[in-house]
N, C-alpha and C positions, 0 to 999 in steps of 0.2 A: 504493499499499500504506500503511495506517495502523495505529498501535498506541497503546494507552492505558498510561500509567504514573502513579503517585501520587507527587507530590513536594510537600513542605511543605504537607500538608493539602489539596492541590488536585489535580485530575485534569489530566494533560498529554496532549495529542494530538500524536503524531509522524506526519507524512505525508511519504512519499518522493515527490518530483515526478518527472516525465519527464526532467529534467535532472540526476538523481541528486543532488539537494540536499534535505536533510531540513529540514521546516518544523515548528516547534514551536508549539502553541497551548495556552493555559491554559483549560480548560473552566469556564464560569460555573456556580456552584452555585445552589442554591434560594434562599437569601437575597438575593443581588444581583439575581436575576432578578425576585423578588418585589417589591423596592423599585422596580425600573425599571418593572414593571407597575403598581404603585400610583401612580407619577408620572404615567404615561400615562392612567390612569383618572381622576386629579384633573383633568387637562387637559380630558378628555371631559366630566367632570361640570360643570366651569365653562362649557363650550360649550353644554351641554344646559340648564343654568340660565338663560343668557343667552336661549336659544331659547324656554324657558318664559315668561320675562318679556315677551318679544316678543309671543307669542300671547296672553297675558293682557291686555296692552295693546291688541292688535288686536281681541280679543273684546269688550273693555269698550266699545269704540266702536261695535260693530256688534250688540250683543246686543238681543234683543227681549223686553221684559218680559211679553208675551202668549204667548210660546212655551212649549210643555210641556216640563217638565224630563225628563232621562233620554234613553236611547238611542232609545226608541220615539217620543219627541216631536221628534227631529231630522229634518230633511229629507234628501233623498238627497245633495245637494251638501255638507252638512256632514259626513255619514258618510264620503263619499270624501275630504274634506280630512283628517279624523282618521286614515283609513287610510294616506293619503299620508304623513302625519307619522310614523306608526309605521314605515312602510317606510323612510323617509329616516333616521330614527334608527338602524334596524338597519343600513343601509348605511354610515352615518357610524361606527359602532361597528366594523364589519368592515373597512370601507375605510380607516379611520385607520391600522391596522397593515399592511394590505396595501400601500398606496401609499407609506407612509414607508419600510418595509423594502425594497420593490422599487426605489425611486428615490432613497433616501438611503443607499446602500451598506450595507444591512442594519441600519440603526438607526432607532428612534423617538427622540423627545425624552427619554423615560425611559431608554432604553439608552444615548443620548449622555451623559446625565448620569452614569450608573454606568460609563461606559466599557466597554459591551458591544457586541457586533456578532454578527449571524446570518451564517454562511457555509455553503457546501455541505460535505458529508463530505469531499469532495476538497481542500478548503481554498480553493476559488474562491469568487468573489462570487456571491450568489444572483441569480436573475432574477425576473421578475413571476410565472412559474408556480410557483416554490418558495414564494414569498411567499403566493401565493393558496392553495396547498394547506395550508400550516401554519397559516394564519389562519382558514381556513373550519372547520378541525377544532378550533380554539380553543374553539368552543361546547361540544364534548364534554369538553375538558380542563377547563372551568369547573365541570362537574357534580360533585357536587350544588350545591356553592357554594365560592367562593374556591380554585378550581383544585385540588380534592381529587383528582380523577382524574389531573390533570397531575402533581401532586407525587407521587402513589404510583407513577406510571409513571416519573418521573424517578429515583426512588430504587431502581428496579428494574433499571437499566442503566447501564453505565459512562459513557456520554456525557451523562449528566443530560438526557436527551431526553424530552419530553412526546409525546403521541401525534402532534401535528401535525408535530414534528421527525421522528419515525419515518417518517410517511407522505411527507414532503417530501424526505428524506435531508438534513436540516440539522442544525445545532447551534449553540449560542450560546457565544462565547468572550469572554474579557476582551481588550479592545483594548490594543495596545501603546502605550506612551507615547512611543516614538520614531517613531511614524507621523506624517508630516505631508503636507501638500497638495504636489502636484508643483510647483506655482508657487512654493512657498517652500523646496524642497529645494536644497541646494548639490550640485553635481556634482563638487566638489573631491576627494571621496573616491574617485571613479571614474576620475580622470585620473592616469596613471602617469608622464607626462613629467617629467623632472627639472627643477627650477627653473634658470633661466639664471644665469650667473655674475653678471651685473649685479643680479639680484634678490637674490643672496645677500650682496652688499656692503652694508655699513652706509650709512645715509643721510648725506650730506655737504652741508650747506646751501651751502657755497661753490661746489661743483660743480653745484648746481641752484639758480640764483638766482631762477627764476621763482616768483612768489608764488602762482601758481594751481596747484593739485594736478592731476596727471596724470589724465586721464579713465579711469575704470574700464573694463576690457573687459566686453563684454555677457556674460551668463550663456549657457552653451552651449544652454540651451533657448529663449533669445530669438533665436537665429540661425536664418535660414531653412534648410530642408533642402536639401541640394545632392547631386548625383550624385557619389558618392565612388568608385564602381567602374565599370570598363568594361562595356559592354552585353553583350558576349560572356561575361564572367565571370558576370554575373547571370543569363544565360540557362541557366547550368548548374544553377541551383537549381530545385527542384520546388515545385509549389503547396502541398505539405505544409509545406515550409519557412516559407512566409509565414504559414500557419496557426499554427505554433509561435511565430513572432515576435510576431504579434498576440495570441496567448495570454499571452505574457510581459508585454506592455504592459498587457493587460487587468487583470492582478493584481499589477503592480509595487508599487502603493501598499500592498498588504497584507503586503509582505515587509520584514523588517529591512534596513537599508542594507547590512550586511556580506553577507547572504545575496543580496540584490538585485545587488550588485556581482559576486559570485562567479558567479552565473547569467549575467549580461550578458557577463562575460569569456569564459565557456565556450561560450555561444552564438555570440558574435562569432568565436572561434577556429574553432568547427566550420563556420560559414558561410564564413569565409574559406579554410578547407581545401577545402570542396566547389567554391568558385570558383576555387581554385588561385592565390590572390592573398595576399600578406602581410597579416598583421593591422594595421589602421591604428592609428596612435598617437592618444592621446587618450581620450575617453569612448566606451566600447564601445556604450553605449546609443544614442549619435549614429550609430554605424555600422549598428546593426541598424535604426534608424529610416531611414537612407538606403537600406538594402536593401529594406525594405518599400515605400518611396516609389517606387523604380525598378521593383520588380515590378509595382506596381499601374500605373504608367505604361506598361508593356509590355502591360497587359491579360492578365496571367498570375495574376490573383487567384484563379481558379477552375479 
């Protein structure tokens, strides 16, 4: 379920997830999306200019002074080459947006610069098919010039959606500043174990004469996945539970850390209750990862 509300001159989308946690996204407006598109078109223009210089240089070395000018004077091979160039330019123009948004987590270089991202209406990351649909219809949004059809459509709906977004079920949001790559995220905020007494004591150099600092413990994400639960307990889970866990891991990077921690805690507690085991201490995401690892190992993924 989703709803729109206006806060601080920007539209906000609220989505209730299956885990009963509300996600909030700030909808991108016409201005920021226009600047992002302008950056992408400048990158495309530079590439096309370099392509033009290449073919000018190539044709200068192969031109025939006795050939007749114009389309009628060209041979069949030359016409096919020109047709191929036109097709490749069209494929580059369309494929640029399709491939970047599909495989760069809903962003193009222009959107990356403007901190924008394309997501599904459900708040999930878009796939190749959504990216294909919204960018094929981009040609209509461009009509008659400079996204006039697209801008009019965006002004007529709450989600600031152009025709491509309406057809694909997507929207463009402002990226959160606290979103980081999983390889650089610290799991300390997800660990609830109290610090040990030794760790709470102030450092005393006389008690620790070693000049070498103690080695730091590896990050929880650097540790190998281990079986944390008995096999008979994991057998009580249904394949749908694995789908829920994998869905969480698929969109965890799009969640604020507080929301992500709350969902992980709740899911870990639910899975532990179904398995009839106590909730393990430490990072709940590691517990969910171990459950998924054990379920795949038993061949119960489907």
